[in-house]
C-alpha positions, 0 to 999 in steps of 0.5 A: 497547507499540510506537508506530506510525505514524499511519494516516489514512483520508482525504487531508487538505488542509483548512488545509494549508500555511497559512504557506508556501501561495504557495511550494508551491501549484504544487508541490503540484498537479504533484506529487500529480497529474503523476507518477501520472498519467503527465504529461510534464514540462517539461525541467529548469531549467539555471540556477545558482539551486539553490532554487526561487523563492518566486514563479515555480517552476521548470519541472518544478513548473509545470502541463505543457502536454501529457499523455502517453498512458497507458502511454507512459512505458516508462522511468518518471519518470526517462525523462520528465525531462531527462537533462541535469539535473546530479546532486548532488555527493556531497561537499556533499550527504553534508555536508548529510545528515550534519548532518540525519540526527542521531537525537533521542536514542539510536540511528543512522540509515543511508541511501542516495541514488541517481540514478534514472536511472543508479543512481549513488550520491550518498550512502551511510551504511552503506547496506548495513547490514541493519536493522528496516524497519518498514512500509518492508517494504510497498514489496517486497510492492507490487512483488512483488504488481504483478509476480505478480498484475498491476495489473489483477487482481481478486478475486472473492467468490462465492455458490454452490449448497451441497452440500445442498438449501437451502444456499449457500456464500460463498467468499472469493476474497482481497477484504478490502476488502468493503463491507457495502452496495451495491457502489461501483464508484468506490471501493476500499474497498467496490468489492464490497458484500455487499448487492449480492451478496446481491440477486444471490443471491436473484434467482438462486435465484428463477430456479432455483425454489428456495424454503424456508429457506437455510443459509449456509456459509462456505468461507474455505479459500483461505489456509492456515497459522496466521492469525496469525504468531508473529512478531507481538506479542500486544500489536499484535494486541490494539491492532489493528495486525493480525488473523487473516488470511482470504481475505475481510473487511469493510473491511480487517477493521475494524468501521467503515470510518471508523475506522482505528485500534483493535481489529479482529475476531478472526474476520474471515471470520466477521464478513463471512459473518454480515453477508452472511447478515443482508443475504441474509435482508433481501433474501429478506424483501423479494423478492415471492413468493420463498418464501425465509428464511435460517436463523440462524447461519453454518456454517464448511465449508472446501472446500464452495465451487465450486472442489473441485466444478467443477459447482457453480452460481455463483449471484452474485459481486462483484469487488474493485478492481484489485490496482493500486488495492489496492496504492496504498491499502496504501501510502498508509495503510499497512494491515498487514492489506491487505498481509499478504492481498495477499501471500497472493494473490501466493503463490498466483498464484506456485504457492505456499501462501497462508500467511505463509511462502508470502507471504515466499517469493513476495516473495524470489523476485520481489526476486531476479528483479529483481536486488535482492540478498537474501542479507542480507535477512530477511523475517518477514512482508510488512507490516513489523510483525515486529520480526524483519525485516531490510532495507538501505537500498540494497535499499529504494532499489533497489526504489523506483528499479525502480518509478520507472525499471525496465523492467517497467511494471507496477511504475509502478502503485505510484507513486500510493501513495506518500504525498505530503508534506504532503498524503496518507496517512501524510505528510499531517500532515508537512512542514508547517513549518520546515526540512521545508517545502521538501519539501511536495508534492515528496517522495513517500515510504513511512513506517515507525514502530515503537517504536525504529524510524523509516524513510522511503523514496521519490523526489523531483525535486531543484532541478535537475530530477534524480529521485532515490530515497532510503531512510533507516532509523533503529534503536535510537531512544530510546522515545518520541522522535519522529525522523520530523522528522529523516527529513523534514528530510533528505528536504526537503534532496534537494527543495531541493538542487542541492548543488554 
């Protein structure tokens, strides 16, 4: 059985950083809020002290005095930092990282650190070696989705008049974050609600003068190919790391939105459809003089939705959160199901089949278009759950650098999703003490954990105000050994180091 990274549904802040709060409070505020919101950072400090003072934070760790207008950061984070901030010297930095990147037990850790603005490499330990990336694979998926779909794209879940009198068709359009209740406009999970969809459907039917018993049909044919990849372990499916992929699901294919671990429904589309049918029955019973009822059960009817029949009347529709918001969620919580669904929607937008193979092909095409070499990269899925994935630290750092500093502003929408050390998502419980605390609030990185794999890729502003991107990948690690602190210590080195 493979051990997974801990999934967290909320961003923990209570009791945070008890022992070193005075040191990092200004850091936490600026790191958690400034970068993602597009805040113009103050110029870099040019003093000789390489370690932020415990009382007076260096300028880029203090509250800013002005906000940048939305979309003004055409060159990303690196463009908003001082270009005069010195780069770390490769020699001293390499000596420090060679001391921290020591696997606990067996295995080895590769890694690379680059200047975000110039791409200059300041640390390289077998950075081109192809390795199992675990959930760091989601960084590529996020980038491909943002470039292909665009950060403002939404997915619709609709109900249309069916092919026979008295039938209605629930059609999945790619939203796997449906909520069972009312639509919640301020949410990502549950932005589109089945109760709202059912109420709108009843109102439309009343307007059309429809009465009698309704039959609910389900069209979940948008995704094609096997719903489960052969590259996924049955043990992982049973444990709830993934579930069969369909273009609609409740709570990212979970029974309870508050429980992000444990088994998932094995037919998420039918579970969503049955929930909708129940809501539709309740709304029909509550509607005055509607004369409507709902037959028990849901009939799966691929192709019954409005797409094959442009004349079919769409009775109601609810819209998902934006792709940018969904990408932020999948990076922060490292949800395999959401990543795979987004990958299939990316494939469809690229003119490819909405399947596992289509998602992989769309991802590789986007990497090639960005100039990230793919000749040594092997993708077996787009979530990182498959052990057959092979990615190098240089390829991962290249994508992070493109997100922070590249010309394609659409990729900037991924940055708020990178978990913040000791604050949010899968890093919420890490960087909390000892020799990792210097990275708290400063390191933003995607985690990746399998039984013998531990990875961390992201970005950080060092003590001189230089934006660095990095990727560390541990493979062949001793089962049961926790190598996450090893990677955290190494990322903390980057946060506190001037290294000259």
